[in-house]
N, C-alpha and C positions, 0 to 999 in steps of 0.2 A: 139117333144118331144111325146116321145106314150104315149095316158091317158089312153085307154084301151091297155094293155098286150093282145098279142094275146095269143093263148095256149100253153104248150107246144107240143116240136114236140109227134106226135104219135109215137112211134118206133115199135107196133107190122106189122106197115104198111113197103113198101121199101123208104129209104130214099136217095137212089143213089143220085135222080135229084136235093136233094135240098145245094145246093151249091150255093152261090151267087160272081160272081165276077165283081167287082168294080173296075175303074181308080182314082187315087188320093183320094182313102177314107181316114179318120182319127183315126187314133187310140188310144184310150182315157182312161189313166189309172186312179185307185183311186190318188184322187190330194195327194200331198208329205206334209208330218205333219198332215193327217187323222188319226182319230185311226182306228183300225178295228174292224170299222160293220159288222154282220152279211151280214147287203147288203150293197153295194157298185154300186157308179153309177160310172162305166166301160165297156168300150166297143167301138163300132164301128160308127161311121156318115158318112153319103154320103158326096162325093164334095159340096154338095149343105148343109151339115149341119143336112140331116134327119137322124133318128134312125135305124137300122136295125136289123130287130127280131131274125135271124137269130143267133147273137152276142151275144142274152141272156145267160144264163147260169141260169140250172135250176133243182130243187132238189125236185124233186116229180110233187106236183102241184104249186111250193113256186118258183119265179125267185131269186136268188142269185144275179145277178146284174142287175142293168137296166140303161137302154138308160143314158148318160152323155149329160150335158148341152155342147154347144161347148166352148175350151177353151176362155178368156181373153186375156190371151197369147199368144205371136208368140208362132209357134210350127216348128217341125224340121224336117227335110224332111228324108226320105227310097228309094235309089233308089231299083229296081228289083220288084222280084215276089214274093208273099209273102200265108205260110199259116196261118190264123189266127184261135189260138187252146185257147184262151179262158183264167181264171186267173189261175195262177202260184200258186196255195197252197204250204206254207210251213208246212200243215200238209200233211203223210204220206198217212192217208186212204182216205181224199178228194184230196192227187193229184192223188191217184191211181183212182177213181171213177170220181171225175168231171175235172182236167185238161188232161188226157188224153182222153176226149170223145169225141173231133172231130177227133181224128186219123185216123179212118174208111176213111176220103175223101184223107186221103195219097196216096193210094191204085191206086186211076184214074191222080192222081195229079202230083206224083213223077218228075217227065220229065219235066213238066211245069212251077217248081216255084224254087227259088234262096234256102229257108229256112223258115223257121216255127218261129211264133211269139208271144209272151204270153203278156199280163198284167197284175202284181203281182198284189196278194189278195191283198193285201195294202204296202203301202212302209213301209219296212222295214227288212234289209238284200238281196235286192232286187237279187243281183248278186251273193249273197252266194248259193240263196235260187238256181236258176238258175244253179250256177256250180254245187250242190247238183245233182240235177237231169240230167243231161246232159247223165249220163253214164248207166243211166237204161233208158232214152231213144233211148237211141241206142239198147240196150236191148231188146226193144218192136219193134225196127223196123227202130227207125227214124235216117235214114244216111245224114239228109241233115243239116246245119245249125241252130243254135237255140237262140236267142234273146229273153229277157221280158224287155220292152220297161215302161222308169221310164217317162217317157215327153209324150206328146202329140206328135205325128208322122204324119207325109203326107205320106203314102204309095203309089206307084207307080202304085203297082197293087194287089192287096188282094182279096183273095176268102176267103169266109164264111161258112165254113159249118154249120147245123145246130149242136147239140148236138144230139150222138149216144148212150147216155150212162149217166146213173145218178141214182142219190140215191131211194129208196122205189120203187114207182112206174114204176122207168125206170131202176132196178137194173140185168133186164134179156138182156138187151140192143139190139140196133135195128140188124137185121142179121148181113147187113155191119161191123157193129163194131166186133160180135162177131165172124167173118169170118177174120176180119185183125188178130184179136189175136191169130186167132189158126194157121193163116200163118206165123207170126212174131213173137209170143212175146217168148224170150227166147230161140229160136231156136238154134243160137250157143254157147250155154250152156249146158255143159254133162250131166247127171244126175251124181250125188254125195251125198252119205250120205245114215241113216239110212232110213229100212224099213218102221221103227213105230217111230214116232216123236209126242211129247206133243211141240206144241207152246206157250210156257210161258211166262209170262206179269213178273212172280216174279224177275225178274232182275231191272226191271224197277222203277222211283220214285216212294214213296208212292200215290203224286199227281194224280199219273196217273188211279189210280182207278183196282180191281181185282174182285174176288173173296176171301171171307174169308176162311184161311185152304188151300190155293195153294201148300205150302209145304206139307201138308201132301197128295194133290191129286198127287204131281210129284212121290212120294215112291212109290204108291201104283202103278201108272201108271209103274214107272222105273221096279216093281216086274212082273210087264207082258211083260218087252222086251222095251220098249216104253225109247226114247232115247227126254231129256229135250232138246231143242232146243229153245235159247235168240235169234230171230229176229237179234233186234238191236246190237249185237256184230258184225255181221258178214255183210260183205260188197254187192250188188244187186247180182251180178255174184254168189253168195257163197248160197243166199237166195234161187235164181232161180234151182239151183242146186240141195240143200236140198230139196225143194218141188217136183221136178220131181224125184226125187229119191224115195220118202214115198212111200209106196204103203196105210198105214192109220195111220191116222190124228186126234189129240185130241187137242181141242183148246177152250181155253173161246171165247166168240164171240170178236173179235181185226180185226185192218185193216189189219196185215198181211194175213186174210183169202181173200180179193181182191187179191193180188198176186197171192195168190193157184188156185183162182179160173181163172188167164191169162196163169196161165203156166202149171196148171195139168192134168190129163188125164179119163177119164171113169173107169180104174182100180182101181179108188182110193175110198175106203169108205173113209168119214169123219164125225164125230162126236161135234158138237158146242155146248158147253153151256152157256146158260143165264148168263153174270154176270148182269144184269138189264133189265128193264121191257123194251115193246114197239115195241116187236117182233123183235126185231134187231137180234137175232140168227137164226130167218128165214127168213129176207131178206138176211144175209150172204148162208144159204141152197140153197137160190135160185136162188144166182148168181155161184154157184159155179156147183147146177143141169144145167143152162142154158148153162153153158160157157163150161166146160170139161165132164158132163157127168158123171158124179161125183155120190156116193151113197150116200149124204150128210141128214144130219138128227140135226135138232135141241133141243136140249131137256132143257128143261124150268122145271129145279126143285131149281125156288127159292121160299127161305119161306119169309125172307124179305132182303129191302135195306138199310144202314146205308149211311147216307147224311150228306153234311156237314152243320151245324146247321143254315146256313142263307140260305141255299137252301130248294128252296119251292117242290123239287123231285127230284129222282133218275136221272144219268149223269152220263156223259164219267168219272166222280168224283169220283163217288161213289162206294160202295161194296159192294156184293150178298155176302147173308149169303145163304149155298144153302142145301139142303137135300142130300148126298152125294149118300144114299143108293139107294136111284130114278136114281140117275145120274149113278152107278151101272147097275143098271137094266137094264136100257137103251140104257148104253153102249154094254155091253154083248149081248143084244137083236140086234143090229148090227155086233158082232163078233168082235169088237176092243180089250173086254177083257173079262176071265173068271168071271164065276159066283158067286164064290168062292175064298179065305176067306170075306165077310162081308163088306165092308166100312162101315165106323161109324161116326156119326154126331160130330160135334164140342159139347164142354161140355159149361155151360151159363160160367163157368169158361176163359175158352177158346177164349171163342169169348169174352168176357171183355176185357181182355187183348191182344188181338188182334185191338180191336178198341183205347185202350189209345198207343199201342205203333203206331199208323196208327196218329192220332191227333196230338200225342209230336212232332211226322218228320214233318207232316204240321203245326203245329200253329194252328189248328183250330178243331173246339169239332165237333163231331158228334151225328146223333142222329136216332134213327129209326125209317123207313117209312114202313107205313106197306101195303098205299094204290095201 
């Protein structure tokens, strides 16, 4: 085992040579029946049972996979030559950032491998998750068989590249990863859709979180010529087509912006409204600027958040209370909306009514968070 983990890969430097080729490596998924922990022991061991550092998946400076112990039970075998891609997340946002982070290595290995391998993030609906994302991987340039391994498996030959993209400090990605996406992501999909879109969360279950008054924001944007786009109502191809067609985009901070960054272009303007603290809107903007060259602006007009009663701080389930006048000013400054008529704040009664509705639908109380 690795007692002291190596540092995460430095994506500001070339990573082209940072792929390890192993014969008879052991790919180890999380144990069947284990809970979905934030950090899982899974990855790759050498034939001699030593951990392979290149297989660690990082979220900024924190590892989300740790080297696994050697399995105690007999393992399966897999013939052929394979590329290890790391954990396959069921969550769309984490899939878009962490499950595709090693695809950069496919460019130089396409003729030397028979397929690509994942391990599940955790052992739940493993093959259903794999089937869900196969079409999306194809749209990103993966034209080889894909497997998600549920049991420890000895692989005849395995290529293990370092991660080339990730959250937080890794959000701009390595140059090799950005180049792969520019050359492959959505290239077979023709643009189709409105030139102005608002990427909405209003059609999601209330447990997913958003901003209070989103329906009011949608109405204001519709008056400005925006079409409301609900990504979850469209297949992957239609989502890519819509993001390639749009010239002006507004959204609260949300996972679909990762996809927009992969398939968008430098002629787009994007306004990203923060729905929670922590600088996530700016992280999305950084990715958009780095990948597509789009003019992307983060707008932090949060006044406070409403969080679940037992929560300690805002998270992906919380609701942002925002200053709509400040949002309009910021969007108008970038030419995304006009400056008049003025957008108005939610009244206290509107806020209370929306929080009551959200609490009833989710079965839990919410409290204001002023921090």
